[in-house]
N, C-alpha and C positions, 0 to 999 in steps of 0.2 A: 715544864716537857722535858722530852726525851731526848733534848738536846741538853739539858740544860741551863735553859734559857730561860727565865720568870719572866712571863706575857700575866699584864695586866690590861684592864680595858677599859675605854669609857664610852658608857651606852646610857642612850636616854631612859630606859626602861632596863631594869634585872629581867623584865620576861621576855625583852627584843631575842629573837635568833638565834645571833651571834656573840648577846652574852651569855648564853648560854652552851659555849662551845667547852669542851673538857680539855682543850687547851690552854684555857685562863687561868691562872692561880687566883684570880681577884678581878672585882670589877669594881669603878668608880662610876655615880649615878649624875649625870648632868646633860641638860637641853640646850645645844650652843645654837639652835632654830630660835629663841625665846630669850635666848639669857643675853644681856648686853656682851659685848664686847672686853669691856672693862672687867664685868662679872666674871667670866670665862677666863682670860688671863690670872685674875687673883684665884680662880677655884684651880686652873691645873697649875701654879706658883705650888701651893699647898700641898697637891698631889706629889708633886716633887720633893717636896718635904719628905712628905709621910716615907716616901719610899727609899729617900737616902742617898740614891747612887744614881747618877747621872744620866736618868732614862732616856732610851732611842722613842720621841714620839713622831708617831706615824700616821697622818692622817686617814679617813677610808670614807671619804665624804667629801661631793664638791663645797658642801659645806662647810666641813671641818679643814680642808685644803685651803680654803680662799681665806680661813680667819686665821691659818697657822700663817699663810704669808703676808695679810695685811696686819700682823703681832708676831713678828717670828724678832723684833729686836728684844720686847721684855723679857720672851722665852728663852733667847739664845743662851744664857746663861746658865739656867736651870735642866734645859733637855739639851738633845743633839737629833740633828733634824738637817734635813735638807729639804728648799722650797726654790718653786720658782719665783718670779715679783708675780704680785695682785693681779696687772695686766695679764700676767700670761694667763696664770691660774684663771682669772674673768673668762678669757675669751674660750680655754678649753672647758669652762664651765657651761660655757655657754652653749647648748645644744644647735642653734643657729647658725653661729659663728665657725662652730667643729665641722657643721656639716659644710658649710661654704668653702670653708680652707679643702676637704676631704675634694670638693669638685673641681676645686682648683689644682691640686694637685694629682687629678684621674684616681683617687682613691674609689671604689666603690662607694655606696653609702644608702643607708634607708633615704627615701626622700622625707623632709622637714619643712616644717609651714608657719610661721609666726603670724598669725590670723589676729592683727588690728581692728575689724570689726566683726559687727555680727553675717555683715554681707559675706564678709571672706571668708567664715565659719560654713554661711549657705553655699558658696562657691565648690568649698573644697570638699562636704561633703558630698555634694551633687558629683564630681567628676572622681573621688577616691570609692574604694572597698572597703566595707567595716568586717569583721573591728579594726578598729586605731589604736596605738597605743599614743596616751596624751602623757605629755610630762611637763613641768613647768621650766620657762627659760631659767629662772635662777633660781631654782629648786623647787622647795614646796608650793602647793596650791590648795584654792579651795573645792575639794571634790563634791561635797552638798555641803549644807549649811552647819556648819561647826565642825566637820571633817576634814582634814586638812593628809595628802597625800602625796610622795614625790611621785608616783605614778598610776596611771590608770588606764585598764580594758575599755575600751567605750565599742559596744555592737550597735549602735543606732545613731541618727542623725539630733534626736530631742536629746540624748546623755550629753553628746558635746556641746549641746546650744545651754543646757544646763552651768556645767563646770564651765563654757566662754561668760555667760552672763555673772555667775557669783562672782566669779575675779574681774571682770572689767567694773566692778563698785567699788572693789579696793585699789583705785588707780588705773593706766593703760594695764590692758591684759598681757601677759607671758605666759600662755600655756602654748 
């Protein structure tokens, strides 16, 4: 980079827009969403060995921030980083908990709902104006069969119900 700092990235795919940054001198491909924590720690330790200098590790998503908080100990000798406790990271990764904290502190925030049933979704849809933004409470969710997403812009009630139904099949819905 212009400041003489070598910048490397870890991305799910080399085709991600952020992996194509002109500021990156190289990338490593890894999917923290689907890999086990143990495999991800092993991967990052191997990356640190390839770099040869103790690199600064900066998580750039809720998934990687939580991963780092939960796995700080085995990575501490190989990387420089700062992280909050896993409990704090989980709290701020939760759309609902962050919204509740903002309201408690008097900070303006968008309205947030965490529907637990189809009736909750219908009540929400009947009282709100579309389009709405759907985000997964804990990260990714099924947007369509076989298609995962971190965010979706939904323009009608039927799309909202489809997303809810898809995610309700895999356990308590967290959209």
